[in-house]
C-alpha positions in Angstrom: 0.0 0.0 0.0 2.8 2.4 0.8 4.4 1.8 -2.6 1.2 2.7 -4.3 0.9 6.0 -2.4 4.5 6.9 -3.1 4.0 6.2 -6.8 1.0 8.5 -6.9 2.9 11.2 -5.0 5.8 11.0 -7.4 3.5 11.3 -10.4 2.0 14.6 -9.5 5.3 15.8 -7.9 6.7 15.7 -11.4 4.1 18.2 -12.4 5.0 20.6 -9.7 8.7 20.6 -10.3 8.9 20.5 -14.1 10.1 23.6 -15.9 7.7 24.1 -18.8 7.9 27.0 -21.2 4.5 26.4 -22.7 2.6 29.0 -24.7 0.6 30.3 -21.8 -2.8 31.8 -22.8 -2.5 31.1 -26.5 -5.4 28.6 -27.0 -9.0 29.5 -27.3 -12.3 27.6 -26.7 -11.4 27.5 -23.0 -14.8 26.1 -22.1 -13.3 22.7 -23.2 -11.2 22.8 -20.1 -14.0 23.2 -17.7 -14.4 19.7 -16.1 -17.8 17.9 -15.9 -19.1 15.3 -13.5 -19.2 16.5 -9.9 -17.7 13.3 -8.7 -14.4 14.2 -10.3 -14.4 17.8 -9.4 -14.8 16.8 -5.8 -11.7 14.5 -6.1 -9.5 17.3 -7.5 -10.0 16.3 -11.1 -7.5 13.4 -10.7 -9.8 11.4 -13.0 -8.0 9.9 -16.0 -7.5 6.5 -14.3 -10.5 6.8 -12.0 -13.4 7.6 -14.4 -15.9 4.8 -15.1 -19.2 6.4 -16.2 -20.6 8.7 -18.9 -18.2 11.4 -17.9 -15.4 9.3 -19.4 -16.3 11.0 -22.7 -14.7 14.2 -21.2 -11.8 12.8 -19.2 -10.7 9.5 -20.8 -12.9 7.8 -23.5 -11.5 4.4 -22.5 -13.3 4.6 -19.1 -16.6 4.2 -20.9 -16.0 0.4 -21.0 -17.0 0.3 -17.3 -20.6 1.1 -18.3 -22.4 -2.2 -17.8 -25.6 -1.6 -19.7 -26.9 2.0 -20.2 -26.2 5.2 -18.4 -27.1 8.9 -18.6 -25.7 11.9 -16.8 -26.3 15.6 -16.6 -24.0 18.2 -15.0 -24.6 21.9 -14.3 -21.6 24.1 -13.5 -22.3 27.5 -11.9 -19.1 29.1 -13.3 -17.6 32.4 -12.7 -19.3 35.8 -13.6 -22.8 34.3 -13.9 -21.7 31.9 -16.7 -23.3 28.5 -16.8 -22.0 25.3 -18.3 -24.3 22.3 -18.9 -23.2 18.8 -20.0 -25.3 15.8 -21.1 -24.0 12.4 -21.8 -25.6 9.0 -22.7 -23.8 5.7 -23.2 -25.0 2.2 -24.1 -23.2 -1.1 -24.2 -23.6 -3.4 -27.2 -22.4 -7.0 -26.5 -19.3 -8.1 -28.5 -19.1 -4.7 -30.1 -18.3 -2.1 -27.4 -19.8 0.9 -25.7 -21.1 3.9 -27.7 -21.8 7.3 -26.2 -23.0 10.7 -27.2 -22.4 14.0 -25.3 -23.2 17.7 -25.5 -21.6 20.6 -23.7 -23.0 24.1 -23.8 -21.5 27.2 -22.2 -23.9 30.2 -22.1 -24.3 33.6 -20.5 -27.0 36.3 -20.1 -27.4 38.9 -22.8 -25.1 41.8 -22.5 -25.8 45.4 -23.6 -23.7 46.6 -26.5 -21.5 49.7 -25.8 -19.5 51.8 -28.2 -16.9 54.6 -27.8 -19.6 57.2 -28.4 -22.2 55.4 -26.2 -20.3 54.0 -23.3 -23.4 53.7 -21.2 -25.1 51.4 -23.7 -26.8 51.5 -27.1 -29.9 49.8 -26.1 -29.0 46.8 -28.2 -27.8 43.5 -26.8 -25.6 40.6 -27.8 -25.2 37.1 -26.6 -22.4 34.5 -26.6 -22.4 30.7 -26.6 -19.9 27.9 -26.9 -20.7 24.3 -27.6 -19.3 20.8 -28.4 -21.2 17.7 -29.5 -19.4 14.4 -29.5 -19.6 10.7 -30.4 -17.5 8.2 -28.5 -16.6 4.5 -28.8 -14.8 2.4 -26.3 -13.8 -1.3 -26.2 -12.1 -3.7 -23.9 -9.4 -5.1 -26.2 -7.9 -7.5 -23.6 -8.8 -8.3 -20.0 -6.2 -5.7 -18.9 -6.4 -3.0 -21.7 -9.2 -0.8 -22.9 -9.2 1.9 -25.6 -11.6 4.7 -26.5 -11.9 7.5 -28.9 -14.2 10.5 -29.6 -15.1 12.8 -32.5 -16.4 16.2 -31.5 -17.9 19.1 -33.4 -17.0 22.4 -31.7 -18.5 25.9 -32.2 -18.4 29.3 -30.7 -20.7 32.3 -31.4 -20.3 36.0 -30.2 -23.2 38.1 -31.5 -23.3 37.5 -35.3 -19.8 36.1 -35.5 -19.2 32.3 -35.6 -16.3 29.9 -35.5 -16.4 26.1 -35.9 -14.1 23.1 -36.1 -13.8 19.5 -35.1 -11.5 17.6 -32.8 -10.6 14.1 -31.6 -10.0 12.6 -28.2 -8.2 9.3 -27.5 -7.7 7.4 -24.3 -6.4 4.1 -22.8 -6.9 2.3 -19.5 -4.5 -0.3 -18.3 -5.3 -2.7 -15.5 -1.8 -3.5 -14.3 -2.6 -6.8 -12.6 -1.4 -5.6 -9.3 -4.5 -5.8 -7.2 -6.7 -2.8 -8.3 -4.0 -0.6 -9.6 -4.8 0.9 -13.0 -3.2 3.5 -15.2 -5.1 5.9 -17.5 -3.9 8.1 -20.3 -5.7 10.5 -22.6 -5.1 13.2 -25.1 -8.1 15.5 -25.9 -9.0 18.4 -28.2 -6.7 17.5 -31.1 -8.0 19.4 -34.2 -7.7 22.3 -36.5 -7.7 25.9 -35.4 -10.8 28.0 -34.8 -11.3 31.3 -36.7 -14.2 33.8 -36.3 -16.1 35.1 -39.3 -19.4 37.0 -39.7 -21.2 40.0 -41.1 -20.0 42.4 -38.5 -16.5 42.0 -39.8 -17.5 43.5 -43.2 -16.1 47.0 -43.6 -15.1 49.5 -46.3 -11.5 49.8 -47.1 -11.5 53.6 -46.4 -14.6 54.4 -44.5 -14.0 58.2 -44.2 -13.3 58.6 -47.9 -16.4 56.6 -48.7 -18.5 59.0 -46.7 -17.1 61.9 -48.7 -17.6 60.7 -52.2 -20.1 57.9 -51.7 -17.7 55.2 -52.7 -15.6 52.6 -50.9 -14.0 49.3 -51.5 -15.8 46.4 -49.8 -13.5 44.5 -47.5 -13.6 42.1 -44.5 -11.6 42.1 -41.3 -9.6 38.9 -41.1 -9.5 37.5 -37.5 -6.5 35.6 -36.1 -7.1 31.8 -35.8 -6.4 30.2 -32.5 -5.6 26.7 -31.3 -7.8 24.4 -29.4 -6.8 23.7 -25.7 -5.2 20.3 -26.2 -4.5 18.4 -23.0 -2.5 15.3 -22.2 -3.3 13.4 -19.0 -1.5 10.5 -17.3 -2.7 9.1 -14.0 -3.0 6.2 -11.5 -5.9 5.0 -9.4 -6.0 2.4 -6.6 -8.8 1.0 -4.4 -8.4 -0.5 -1.0 -10.8 -1.6 1.6 -11.0 0.1 5.0 -13.8 -2.0 6.5 -16.4 -4.6 5.5 -18.5 -2.0 3.7 -16.1 0.9 3.1 -13.8 1.5 0.1 -11.2 4.3 -0.5 -10.0 5.2 -3.9 -6.8 7.2 -4.3 -6.0 8.8 -7.6 -3.3 11.1 -8.9 -2.8 12.8 -12.3 -0.2 14.7 -14.3 -1.6 17.2 -16.9 0.3 18.7 -19.8 -1.8 21.4 -21.6 -0.6 23.2 -24.7 -1.3 26.6 -23.3 0.0 26.4 -19.7 2.6 24.9 -17.5 2.4 21.3 -16.4 -0.1 20.7 -13.6 -1.0 18.0 -11.2 -3.8 16.8 -8.9 -4.4 14.3 -6.2 -7.8 13.1 -5.0 -9.5 10.6 -2.7 -13.0 9.1 -2.6 -14.5 7.2 0.4 -17.6 5.1 -0.2 -19.8 3.3 2.2 -22.0 0.4 1.1 -21.7 1.7 -2.5 -24.3 4.2 -1.5 -22.7 7.2 0.3 -19.6 9.0 -0.9 -17.3 11.7 0.4 -14.5 13.2 -1.7 -11.6 15.6 -1.5 -8.8 16.7 -3.7 -6.2 19.3 -4.5 -4.8 20.8 -7.7 -1.2 22.0 -8.1 0.2 24.8 -10.3 -3.1 26.4 -11.1 -3.4 30.2 -10.8 -6.5 30.2 -8.6 -7.8 26.7 -8.2 -6.7 24.5 -5.3 -8.9 22.6 -2.8 -12.1 20.8 -3.7 -14.6 18.9 -1.7 -17.7 16.9 -2.6 -20.2 14.2 -1.8 -22.6 11.9 -3.5 -25.5 9.4 -3.2 -26.4 6.4 -5.2 -29.7 4.7 -4.6 -31.8 2.1 -6.3 -35.2 3.5 -7.4 -36.5 0.5 -9.4 -35.3 -3.0 -9.8 -32.8 -2.2 -12.5 -32.4 1.6 -12.2 -30.0 3.5 -10.0 -30.1 7.2 -9.3 -26.8 9.1 -8.8 -26.6 12.6 -7.2 -23.3 14.3 -6.8 -22.2 17.8 -5.6 -18.8 19.5 -5.6 -17.4 22.7 -4.2 -14.2 24.1 -5.7 -12.0 26.8 -4.4 -11.0 29.6 -6.8 -8.7 31.8 -4.7 -9.4 35.5 -5.3 -12.4 34.7 -7.4 -15.7 33.2 -6.2 -15.9 29.5 -5.5 -17.8 27.3 -7.9 -20.6 24.8 -7.2 -21.4 21.8 -9.4 -24.3 19.5 -9.4 -24.7 16.2 -11.3 -27.6 13.8 -11.7 -27.5 10.5 -13.5 -29.1 7.1 -14.0 -27.7 3.6 -14.6 -30.2 1.3 -16.1 
């Protein structure tokens, strides 16, 4: 047991000591980095080797092989500055084929009043913004110790009348080491072409002042700078051990390597009693504001073959407001 704990500690210690000169702040579509599934936020997002439900489609597609029949999940994230993120996932197992899943993520905000240099108190007109991703996932147990999964996602963002869209792929693996319950997870997410905004508000005259004088002007369009997707590589370990006849503790650690930030790490723990009540805690390393997270959950049988899952997570955000996340799901 001590060796397992030391191995997990070394994994995320590597993240806290590595000197990484990544291109900080250069990727867009940052909503793709907002985690879903309150179970995993409560455990510090050390999830790549721990995930085993519909939220695998976000963290590690290979984890979807743990879905025994059918599962559905919904998460609401009360994000910063009155921004909401909602996630929906559904997965179904097909015998001798694998597990298929579909997912949708939507980030939205209230309408904002448009201001200009001349009318800084507002023009009376409003604009809205939304970001979304729709995905299809497939996972299969290739051997009794190795599972693989992959996702295809369509990603879009809209600000007022301007739009950007692209596609991306996620890949993940899950290795059952054969040493008791120790497993290793790996995933790479958001691999795809750049996003670039386009729309009618970018249409201008080449020389607007001259056009006003003589009634002419050359039609032109402002070209926006394309931006990368927030690609993320994750590597982690998870291990379960019994602490009583009805109690189980899962420890997990994870190393993260984003393409727009320094390497990061996280460590989490989940205590379950009678596979019904859950308490969780975790900590994230080398994040600007995020650190401690706590959470809890309940799983109860509501019919003969249907289980209800309810999870909550609180996450510290330093100088910013803390965030609250709620998840509801069914296994059937």
